[in-house]
C-alpha positions as CSV (number, residue, x, y, z in Angstrom):
1,M,1.6,27.7,9.1
2,T,4.0,24.9,9.0
3,E,2.1,23.3,11.9
4,V,-1.1,23.3,10.1
5,L,0.9,21.8,7.1
6,I,2.3,19.1,9.3
7,L,-1.0,18.4,11.4
8,L,-3.5,18.4,8.4
9,L,-1.6,17.5,5.0
10,F,-0.6,14.0,5.6
11,P,-3.7,12.8,7.5
12,A,-5.9,14.7,5.0
13,L,-4.1,12.9,2.1
14,M,-4.3,9.7,3.8
15,A,-8.3,9.9,4.4
16,Y,-8.6,11.0,0.7
17,A,-6.8,8.1,-0.6
18,A,-8.7,5.6,1.6
19,S,-12.1,7.1,0.6
20,S,-11.1,7.2,-3.1
21,D,-10.0,3.6,-3.0
22,L,-13.2,2.5,-1.3
23,V,-15.5,4.1,-3.6
24,S,-13.5,3.7,-7.0
25,M,-10.9,1.2,-6.3
26,T,-8.3,3.6,-7.5
27,I,-5.8,6.1,-5.7
28,S,-4.8,9.0,-8.0
29,N,-1.1,9.4,-8.8
30,K,-1.8,13.2,-7.8
31,V,-2.1,12.0,-4.1
32,S,1.1,10.2,-4.0
33,L,2.9,13.3,-5.8
34,I,1.5,15.7,-3.3
35,L,2.5,13.5,-0.5
36,V,6.1,13.5,-1.8
37,A,6.2,17.2,-2.6
38,G,4.4,17.9,0.8
39,F,7.2,15.8,2.8
40,F,10.0,17.9,1.2
41,A,8.1,21.2,2.2
42,V,7.6,20.1,5.8
43,A,11.1,18.7,6.1
44,L,12.6,21.9,4.6
45,A,10.3,24.1,6.9
46,L,11.3,22.1,10.0
47,A,14.9,22.3,8.9
48,M,15.4,18.6,8.8
49,P,18.9,17.7,8.4
50,F,19.6,16.6,4.7
51,T,21.1,13.3,6.0
52,A,17.8,12.6,7.7
53,M,15.9,13.5,4.4
54,A,18.1,11.1,2.7
55,V,17.2,8.3,5.3
56,H,13.5,9.3,4.6
57,L,13.9,9.0,0.9
58,G,15.7,5.7,1.0
59,S,12.7,4.3,3.2
60,G,10.3,5.6,0.5
61,A,12.7,4.0,-2.3
62,L,12.9,0.7,-0.6
63,V,9.2,0.4,-0.1
64,L,8.7,1.3,-3.7
65,V,10.8,-1.4,-4.8
66,I,9.1,-4.0,-2.5
67,T,5.7,-2.8,-3.5
68,F,6.4,-2.7,-7.4
69,G,7.4,-6.2,-7.0
70,M,4.1,-7.2,-5.2
71,F,2.1,-5.1,-8.1
72,A,4.1,-7.2,-10.8
73,A,2.9,-10.2,-9.1
74,G,-0.6,-9.0,-8.9
75,W,-0.9,-9.0,-5.4
76,I,-1.6,-5.2,-5.1
77,G,-2.6,-2.2,-7.3
78,G,-0.2,0.2,-8.5
79,G,-1.8,3.0,-6.6
80,D,-1.3,0.9,-3.5
81,A,2.4,0.5,-4.1
82,K,2.8,4.4,-4.8
83,L,0.8,5.2,-1.7
84,A,2.9,2.8,0.6
85,A,6.1,4.4,-0.7
86,A,5.0,7.9,-0.3
87,T,3.8,7.2,3.2
88,A,6.9,5.4,3.9
89,L,8.7,8.7,2.9
90,W,6.9,10.5,5.5
91,L,7.3,7.7,8.2
92,G,11.0,7.3,7.6
93,W,13.2,4.3,8.5
94,D,12.4,4.2,12.2
95,S,8.9,3.6,11.6
96,L,9.1,1.4,8.6
97,M,8.6,-2.0,10.4
98,E,6.0,-0.7,12.6
99,Y,4.1,0.5,9.4
100,G,4.4,-2.8,7.7
101,I,3.1,-4.6,10.7
102,A,0.0,-2.2,11.1
103,A,-0.7,-2.2,7.3
104,S,-0.7,-6.1,7.5
105,I,-3.2,-6.3,10.3
106,F,-5.4,-3.5,9.2
107,G,-5.1,-5.3,5.7
108,G,-6.1,-8.5,7.2
109,V,-9.0,-7.1,9.2
110,L,-10.1,-5.3,6.1
111,T,-10.0,-8.4,4.0
112,L,-11.9,-10.6,6.3
113,G,-14.5,-7.9,6.9
114,L,-15.1,-7.7,3.0
115,L,-15.2,-11.3,2.7
116,Q,-17.8,-11.4,5.2
117,F,-19.7,-8.4,3.6
118,R,-19.4,-10.4,0.3
119,A,-20.8,-13.5,1.7
120,M,-24.1,-12.1,2.7
121,P,-26.9,-10.8,0.6
122,L,-26.4,-7.1,-0.4
123,P,-28.6,-5.1,2.0
124,R,-31.6,-3.5,0.3
125,F,-30.4,0.1,1.2
126,A,-27.3,-0.5,-0.8
127,A,-29.2,-1.8,-4.0
128,G,-28.5,0.7,-6.9
129,V,-25.5,2.4,-5.1
130,G,-22.9,1.6,-7.7
131,W,-19.8,1.7,-5.4
132,L,-21.3,-0.6,-2.9
133,E,-22.6,-2.9,-5.7
134,H,-19.0,-3.1,-7.0
135,L,-17.5,-3.4,-3.6
136,H,-19.8,-6.5,-2.9
137,H,-19.2,-8.4,-6.1
138,P,-16.9,-11.4,-5.3
139,K,-14.6,-10.6,-8.3
140,T,-13.7,-7.2,-6.9
141,G,-10.4,-6.8,-5.3
142,I,-9.5,-5.3,-1.9
143,P,-9.2,-1.7,-1.7
144,Y,-6.0,-2.0,0.3
145,G,-5.3,1.7,0.2
146,I,-7.8,1.8,3.4
147,A,-5.3,-0.4,5.3
148,L,-2.5,1.5,4.0
149,A,-3.8,4.8,5.0
150,A,-5.2,3.5,8.3
151,A,-1.7,2.2,9.2
152,G,0.1,5.6,8.2
153,L,-2.3,7.4,10.2
154,A,-1.9,5.1,13.2
155,I,1.9,5.4,13.0
156,Y,2.5,9.0,12.0
157,P,2.2,10.4,15.6
158,S,5.1,8.3,16.6
159,S,7.3,9.0,13.4
160,P,10.7,11.0,13.3
161,L,9.0,13.8,11.3
162,W,6.3,14.2,13.9
163,R,9.0,14.0,16.7
164,L,11.0,16.6,15.1
165,A,7.9,19.0,14.5
166,T,6.7,18.7,18.1
167,G,10.0,18.8,19.8
168,G,9.4,15.3,21.1
C-alpha cells in the first residue's frame, strides 16, 4: 500500500493541479493540503528520520516564504505559491535547486507557447469552449501551475523521498 501511495499520490495531485490551472486558472487549497498531509503519511510509513523530515519541512517553508513574496509582488498566483511550497516539501533540500531550474525552464516554454497561441486567431474548433477562449485572451495570466507540476514530476524520481522509498 505504501508503494502505491508513493508512486501515485504525488504524480496524481501534480497532474490534477496542472489540469485545474489550465482550465480554470486556479489551484484548489485542497490540493496543497493533501500534498502536505500525504508527505507526512509517506514519510512516516517509510520511517524517514525526523531530522530528514525537518529538512523537507524547512525546504517547503523556505519556498513558501519566497513564493508568497512573489505573490505579493503580483508575479504569481496564491495557488502557485502554495503548490510550489508543497512540492518542495516532497522534493526536499537536495532537489530544491533542480526543481527551481526545471520550473523556470518549463515556465519559460509555457509562457512562450501561450504568447504564440494568443498571437494567432483562435482556432475554429475552440470557439465556444470557455476555458480555451479565456486562455487565449491576451489579458489572461499564465497558468504557471502547469510548469510547477511538470517540474515536480520531472524531479520526483531523483528526490530523497523517492530514493528512500526505492532503496536507491
